[in-house]
Every structure is written in structure tokens, then in C-alpha cells.
C-alpha positions in Angstrom: 70.7 -56.5 -138.0 68.4 -54.6 -140.3 65.6 -52.7 -138.7 62.5 -53.0 -140.9 60.2 -50.1 -141.7 57.6 -51.6 -139.4 60.0 -51.2 -136.4 61.0 -54.8 -136.2 64.5 -56.1 -136.3 65.2 -58.5 -139.2 68.4 -60.5 -139.0 70.3 -60.5 -142.2 73.4 -62.5 -141.5 75.9 -59.8 -140.5 75.2 -57.5 -143.4 75.9 -54.4 -141.3 79.5 -55.5 -140.3 81.0 -53.5 -143.2 79.9 -50.3 -141.5 82.8 -50.5 -139.0 85.4 -49.0 -141.4 83.0 -46.3 -142.7 81.7 -45.1 -139.4 85.1 -44.6 -137.7 85.6 -41.1 -139.3 83.3 -39.3 -136.8 82.9 -39.4 -133.1 80.3 -41.9 -131.9 77.1 -40.7 -130.3 76.8 -41.6 -126.6 73.6 -42.9 -125.2 73.4 -42.5 -121.4 70.9 -44.5 -119.4 68.8 -41.3 -119.0 68.8 -40.3 -122.7 65.8 -38.9 -124.5 65.1 -41.6 -127.1 63.5 -39.2 -129.5 66.4 -36.8 -129.4 68.9 -39.7 -129.9 66.8 -41.0 -132.8 66.9 -37.5 -134.4 70.7 -37.3 -133.9 71.1 -40.8 -135.5 68.8 -39.7 -138.4 70.8 -36.5 -138.9 74.1 -38.3 -139.0 72.8 -41.1 -141.3 71.5 -38.5 -143.7 74.8 -36.5 -143.6 77.4 -39.4 -143.6 75.4 -42.5 -144.4 76.7 -44.2 -141.2 76.4 -43.7 -137.5 78.0 -45.2 -134.4 76.3 -45.1 -130.9 78.0 -46.1 -127.7 76.0 -47.5 -124.8 77.0 -48.8 -121.4 74.5 -50.8 -119.3 71.1 -52.4 -120.0 69.0 -49.1 -120.0 71.4 -47.4 -122.4 71.4 -50.4 -124.7 67.6 -50.6 -124.7 67.3 -46.9 -125.5 69.9 -47.2 -128.3 67.9 -50.0 -129.9 64.6 -48.0 -129.6 66.4 -45.0 -131.1 67.7 -47.0 -134.1 64.1 -48.3 -134.7 62.8 -44.7 -134.6 65.6 -43.5 -136.9 64.7 -46.2 -139.4 61.1 -44.8 -139.4 62.3 -41.2 -139.8 64.6 -42.2 -142.7 61.8 -43.9 -144.6 60.6 -40.4 -145.7 64.0 -39.7 -147.4 65.2 -43.2 -148.3 62.2 -45.4 -149.2 63.1 -49.1 -149.8 66.0 -49.0 -147.4 66.4 -49.8 -143.7 68.8 -49.1 -140.9 71.1 -52.1 -140.4 73.3 -52.2 -137.4 75.9 -54.5 -135.7 76.8 -54.4 -132.0 80.4 -54.6 -131.1 81.7 -55.2 -127.6 84.4 -52.6 -126.6 86.5 -53.1 -123.5 86.8 -50.1 -121.2 89.6 -49.6 -118.8 89.0 -49.6 -115.0 88.7 -46.2 -113.5 90.9 -47.2 -110.6 92.8 -50.3 -109.3 89.9 -51.1 -106.9 87.3 -51.2 -109.8 87.1 -54.0 -112.4 87.3 -53.2 -116.1 84.0 -53.2 -117.9 82.6 -53.2 -121.5 80.3 -51.2 -123.6 78.4 -51.9 -126.8 79.1 -49.8 -129.9 76.3 -50.0 -132.4 77.5 -49.4 -136.0 74.6 -48.4 -138.2 74.2 -47.8 -142.0 71.5 -47.9 -144.6 70.9 -51.1 -146.6 68.2 -52.1 -149.1 65.3 -53.5 -147.2 65.4 -57.3 -147.0 62.7 -59.4 -148.6 60.5 -60.8 -145.9 59.0 -64.3 -146.1 55.3 -64.4 -146.5 53.4 -64.9 -143.3 53.2 -68.6 -142.3 55.7 -69.7 -144.9 58.4 -70.6 -142.4 57.1 -73.1 -139.7 59.0 -73.2 -136.5 59.6 -76.9 -136.4 58.9 -78.0 -140.0 55.8 -80.0 -139.1 52.5 -79.6 -141.0 50.7 -78.9 -137.7 53.0 -75.9 -137.1 52.6 -74.8 -140.7 48.8 -74.9 -140.3 49.0 -73.1 -137.0 51.3 -70.5 -138.4 48.9 -70.0 -141.4 45.9 -69.6 -139.1 47.8 -67.1 -136.9 48.9 -65.1 -140.0 45.4 -64.9 -141.3 44.3 -63.4 -138.0 47.1 -60.8 -138.3 46.2 -59.2 -141.6 47.9 -55.9 -140.7 51.3 -57.5 -140.2 53.4 -58.1 -143.3 56.1 -60.5 -142.0 55.7 -63.5 -139.8 57.2 -62.0 -136.7 58.8 -63.5 -133.6 57.6 -61.6 -130.5 59.9 -61.0 -127.6 58.7 -60.0 -124.1 60.1 -59.8 -120.6 59.2 -63.5 -119.9 60.5 -64.8 -123.2 63.1 -67.6 -123.1 66.1 -66.1 -124.8 67.5 -69.5 -125.8 64.2 -70.5 -127.5 63.9 -67.1 -129.1 67.5 -67.4 -130.4 66.9 -70.9 -131.8 63.7 -69.8 -133.6 65.5 -66.8 -135.0 68.4 -68.9 -136.3 66.0 -71.4 -137.8 64.1 -68.7 -139.6 67.2 -67.0 -140.9 68.6 -70.4 -142.1 65.3 -71.3 -143.9 64.1 -67.9 -145.2 67.2 -65.7 -145.2 65.7 -63.2 -142.8 63.5 -63.0 -139.7 61.6 -60.3 -137.9 61.5 -59.7 -134.1 59.0 -57.5 -132.4 58.7 -56.4 -128.8 57.9 -53.7 -126.4 
């Protein structure tokens, strides 16, 4: 998933998957649940500038969230040195062995990141959610109110329906080739 320069994730159909072979030469960074996001972003930025790729391991929801925030921040930091590119990443599920016979095995996410050319974003309002003219008109009206935002962005929040968000994301990728997701 490429991370746009504006801090939003733009899905680009698995373009970051090729980073898996390249990133395996160095030890992955580890993001604990109590990590300082800024320091992790700095470490990701440093490794991306040195090697062009970076892997970050995260176990648990807090660590995954902080890893995603760090990747967005690293993308912003790298814009100073690599204009016209963005950080693209792919999450891989990695099985972890149980610590003892009484504990179950668990999994972690390994984020593999590398730099890609920034994807072209569809113009605001050009991709209606359901294809109807009413939705297109509503999207155009909404985009005119948001002059500061370049892409037509899907917004995710704590109360977002993940199934609906995934369906909208898939539709936009299918119609426009990329999509942007924003959230806090």
C-alpha cells in the first residue's frame, strides 16, 4: 500500500510485494506497543535512505497502529530527499511459536516497505461510490468544499464499518487504479 505525501494510504494493487526479497538482507526493526512513533519513523527513514527498503515487525494492535503511523511519518520525512516518490508497504502475517506448551502460538505482522513512484490520484469527485449521478453530484459538491485536499479520500474512524470501507476501497481501486484512506 503506498503512503501518499499527504499522509494517506493509497492502495496500488500489491505493488509493494516485491520488497520481500530485497528487505530480507537486514534485521527487521521491532515496534513494541510502547514505541515512540517519531523515533521509529526516524529509524525507518534512515534505513530507507541507506538500503532503499525496510522491514518492521509488530505484535498486537497498538504496535501495528504505531507502525502504520511511523510509515506515514517516514513518507513525509523522505519527501525532502525523494520528491515524487512514496513509501509503499505490504503487511505479511508471520507465525510465532508458542513460548510454552500451555500458551497458544500467535502471529505478528511484518511490514515490508520500499520507495515507489507516487501513484496518480483520481481527481476529486471523479469516482462516485455507487456509480449513480446523485452520488457523483454529491461527491463533486463535497470535493468543492474541500479545496485543500487533492485526492478524493475515504475517511476511516473508530466507528467506521470495516466491510463498507473495504468495499468502497476495492471499488475505487478497480475504477481509478488507486484510492486514498485518511484517519486519525
